[in-house]
N, C-alpha and C positions, 0 to 999 in steps of 0.2 A: 504494500500500500504506500501511496505517496503521503507527503505531509498534509496535503489537502484532504485526502481520504481519512487520515488520522483525526484531523479536526472535525470532519463530518461525523465520524464515529463517536468522538467524545461528545459532540452536541446531541446526537441521538441518545446516548447513554444518560445525559442530563434530563432529557424529556422523560425517558423511561423511569428514572429514579424518582421523579415527581409524581408519577401515577401510583395510586394505591396498590400495594402488593397483592391485595385480595382479588384484584382483577386478573391476575395471572399473565401479564404481558411479558413476552420474550422478544429480545432484539434479534433481527436477522438482517444481514447485509445482502442486498439483492444484486447490486452492482456498484460501480464507482459513484458515490454521492447519493445512492438510493438505498434507504433503509426502511424496514417495516417492523412495527411493534405488533406482534401477533398475540391474540388470546383466542379462546374458543368462541367468543362473542363479537369480536371486533378486530379490525386491522387498521392501524394508523400508519399511513404511508408518509414518509419524510423524504422529499426530493430536494436535496441541497443544490444550490446554484453552483455551477462548475468552478467559477473563479472567485466565489464569495461564499464560503461555507458558513458564514454567519447569517445567511438567509436561506429559507427553504419554503417550498410549497407543501402544504399539509393536506392530506385527504383522509377521509374515513371510508372504510369499505366494510360492507356487510359480508362476512365470510360465507353465508348461505346463498348470497346473490352477488358474486364478485363483480358483476358488471354494474352494480349500483354503487357508484363512487360519488361521494359528496365532498366538495372543496371546502376547506376550513373558512376561507374568506367569505363564502356565501352563507355558510351556517352562522358565522359570526354576526352577519347582518340580520339574519332571521331571529337571532337571540338578543339582538341589541347589545352585543359585547364590544366595547370600544377597544381599539388598539392602544396600548400604553407603551411608553418609552422603555419601561423595565422589561417588558416581554421581548422587545426588539433586541435588548442587550444581553439577555440571559435565557438560555434554553430551559433552565430549571424553573424559572418564573413562567415561561411559556407552558411547560408541562403542568404546572400548578393551575394555570388558567384553563387548560384543557380539562383537567380533573374536576375543577369547580363548575365550569359552565356547560360541560358536555358529558357529565357522568352517566346520563341515561344512554347516550350513544355508545360510550365506552363499555357499558354493561350489556350492550346488545339490543337496546330498545331503539329501533330505527323508525319510530312513528313520525318523525319529522321529515321523512323521505318525500311524502306527498307535497308538503309545502316547499321543500327544496326543489323538487322537479318543476313545480309551477314557476318559481322565481328563476330557475336556471333556463327554462324555456324562453322567458322574457329576455334574459341576458343574451341567449344565442340568437334571438330574432334581431338584435341590435348590434352585434359584434362587427359586422361588415360596415355598418353605418359609422360607428365610432372610430374604426380603424381608417376610414377615409378622411377623417378630419386631419388638419395639419398637426404636426407633433407639438406645436406650441399652444394649441387650442386648450382652454381650461378643462373642457369636458374630456378631451383625449388624455390630458395629464392625469385627471382623476381615474380614468380607465387604467392607465399604466401603473398607477399606485394602488390598484385594487380597492378604490373608494367607490362604492356602489352608487354614490350620488350621480355618477355619469349617466346611469340608466334613467334615473328620474329626470335629469336635465333633458335628455332626449325625448322622453315621454311627455314632458310638459311642453316641449316645443312643437308637438304635433297639433 
């Protein structure tokens, strides 16, 4: 493993250590920069950015329906969970936030899937539109920063 891979693994271990042991999550390295926390009830996928292991995309996967993948940034919006500076700088804090705000999903309760699918469909309907905006446009900047306000900006402009 490279130094970058080592950092990714350390970050994934920090997330794992913040989750309640009773949930039974185990860490698995899938490939360079891609880790999964597996339990019998949920999979948490951590995809670290190649040249910036301090950032990652996080997804929740129902092991009974592996094609049902829910992105953390969309779920965060559904639950009105704000992004805080401490979670950006500490994967242990990020793991605590997952445990606190998504304990139902981590325990295998995917009842939020229907709401997620509805919002995700709205997002997918607008992706090409937002990507066509100039890179300096405020709505495009919100999109690039995973700030879901971009979607509402476009819907309000209709």
